N, C-alpha and C positions, 0 to 999 in steps of 0.2 A: 555529499552524503546521500545515499539513496535509501529509500524505503523498499523492503523486500516483500513480495507477495508470492504465494498465499501464506507463507509460514510466519510472517508477522501478523498474528491473528488479532491483535488489538490495535486500536486506532492510536497512532503516535504522530507527533509533529516532527517534520524533518526540516532542518534549517539548511537552506541553500544560500551560500555566499555568492551572490551575483549582482550585477549592476541593475538597478531599478530606475527606469525613466522617470524624470521629474514630475511629469503630469500624466501619468498613466491612468486612463479612465477605468472605472470599475464596471463589472458586468451588472446585469439587472437581476439575475436569478438569486443572488446571495449578496448581502451588503453588510458592512460594518455598522452596527446600531450604535454602539458606543465602546469606549475603553476606559478602564479604571486602573490606576497606578497605586501599587502598595510598596512604599519605600522601606517599610518596617519588616517586610519579608526577607528571608535569607536564602537565596539572593533576592534583590528587589524584583517585583513581579508585576507584569501588565496583563490584565484580563481583557481580552478583545471579544466583545459579544457579536457573533455572526447570526443573522437571521436568514432563513430560507424564504425569499420572497416569491418563489415559483410555485407552480401547482404540481411539481414533480419531486421525487425523492432524490436527494443528492448523494453521490458516491465518492466525491472528493472535491476540495477547493484549494486554491492557491492564494496566498496573501502577499502583496507587496508591501514592505514596511520600511519606514524612514525614521530613525531614532536620532534625536539631537540632545547633546549633553552640555552641561554647564561650562566645561572646559572648551567648547567649540567643536568637539569631535562629532562627526555625523556618520552614522552606520546605516548603510542600505542593504537589505537583504530580502529573501522570500521565505515563506514557510508553507509547506504542502501538508494538508491534512487528508490522508488516504483512508477511506473506510472499508474498501473492498475486503480486506483481510477479515474484519469482523462480520461482514455480510455473509462471506462464505462459511465462516466458523458457525454462524447462527443456523444456516441451512443444514449443517451436519448435526446439530443438536436438536433441531426441530422435531417435536414429536417424541422426544426421549426424556428420560428421568431428569436430566440436568438442564433441560430447557428453561424451566422457571428460574433457576439460579443464574443462568446466563442473562436472561431478560433483566434480572434485578440490577446487574452490573452494567450491561451494554445495551439494553433494549434489543432491537432486531438488527442493529448495526448501521442503519441508515439515518440521515438527517432529513426528517420528513417535511413536507410542505408546511410553512408556518412556524416550524421549530426554531429554537434558539440554541446555538452552540457556544460554550465558553472556551476560548482558546487561551490557555494560560502559558505565558511566555516570559522567560527570565530576561532581565535587562541588567545593565551595569548601574552602579550608584551614580547619582547626579543627572538623572533624566530630566530634561526641561520640556521636551516636545515629542510627540509620538503620532505618526501618520500611518495609517494602514488602510488599504483598499483590497477588496476581493477582485482578482483579475482573470480567474478561471474557475468555472464550475463544470463538473461532469454529473450526468444524471443517470438514473437507474435504467432508462430506456435506451442508453447507448449514445445519447447526444452530448454535446458539450457547447458551452458558451465561453468565449475567451477574447480579452483584449491584450493578451500576452501569449502569443503563439509559440514562443521559446519554452515557456513553462508548460503549455499544453503538450508540446512535443515531447518534453521529458516524461510527462505522465504516460503518454502512449508508448513510449520507448521502453519504459520500465515494465509496464503491463505486458507488452509484446514479448519481452525478454523472458518473463516468467512463463508465458504460454509456450514459447519455443522450448524452454528448459523442461517443462512438463512433458512435452512431446518426446523429447530425448529420453527422459527417465522411463516413461511408460513403454516405449519401444524396446529399451534395453531389458526391462523386466519381462515383457512378453517374450522376447527371444530367449531369455533364460528358461522361462516356463515351457517353451516349445521343445527344449532339449530334454527328451525323457531319460537320457543316459546321465544327466548332470545331477549328482546326489546333493549338491548344495547350491541350488539356483539362486537363493537370496544372496549368498556371499559372492557368487559370479556377477550378479547384477550390481551389487554394492561396489565391487572393485571397479567395474567399467564406468559406473556413474561418477565415482570419486576421481577416476582418471580424467574424465571429461572436464570436471571442475578444476582439477589441478593444472591441466594443460592450458585451460582458458586463462587462469589467473597468472600464469607464466608469461603470457603474451601481452603485448601492447595493443590497446583498443582505443579507437576514436569515438566509439559509441557503445552503449550498454546493449549487447545482443544476446547475452546469456546471463542467467541468474545463478552464480556459483553458490550462494548461500542456500538456495532452494535445493540445488543438486546434492550438496553436502548433507543437508537435513534428511533427504530421502536415503542417501547412502548410509547414514548412521542408523536410520529406522531399520533398514534391511539388515545391517549387522547385528542390531539387537534382536531381530526376529530369529536370526540363526541360533541364538542361544536359548530360545524359548521352547517349551515342551507343547508344541501345537503342530497341526498339519501345516507345514510350511508353504506347500503349494496353494493350499486353500487361502492361507493368509496372504500370500503374494497376489493372488487374484483379487482379493478384497481391496488391496492397495491399488492395484490397477484400476478397479471400478471406482474407487474414491477419487483418484487423480483424474480420471477421465471426466467425472462429474464436475470436479473443480474447473477443469479446462473448458467445459462447455459453458460455464458461467463466465469465467474470465475472458474468454475469446471475444464475447459480445462487447465487453467493456474495454478491450484493447483496440477495437476497430471503431473508435469514436467518430461521430459525424458532427462537425461543427455547424451550429445554427446561429442566427443573429440574436436570439434571446430566448427566454422561457416561453414554451407554447401553452 
């Protein structure tokens, strides 16, 4: 299961069912401070408290988890918490009337130095032991700390797929805008973008190199634009400007540089 950017605007946990090494060391920049188990919650819930021990803002972290149950079952998996969607959403409301409302719910999207994050994760009944370590952290300055390079690779791959998809969409929209004889450039661009997503989904892939959810979201936005009583070419150019601004932010965070620890 993948988290999509930037159209997944809120921070959501993504459960990845993968093998977790038995003694995977945790990074230094963010650590599990403690965890609390609530068996009365439906479903039972574990709250993992993550503290940012670095001097930098965190844009994502990955947790390796081992759950042990009374019947002897052991479940090993990972959870990725990706904040970039919220970070980019905040940049778009900054200085606008709805900034205060956004801040009330989500702050400015980042996990700041010294801050604590409560990761609430459902579990099965009968939990007897819970082990969790943070094994990847990515920072606002484009660096990353990792003891789990597979997980770090997945973060980079997903972010780069969104960057590449953004480029595809903006180039298609620009091409439609450049055709002065096209009376419906928004619909032209929407069809081409949707076609790219459809073709990609029909193919077999060994890696995530395109974000079909992002492309379909843009296509749907352009289709809706076609029915609005606005200057459609101006509106299309505004979408291009917005997406290029998003890409300039996301590109930095897709080209992560691994370091040995928080600087």
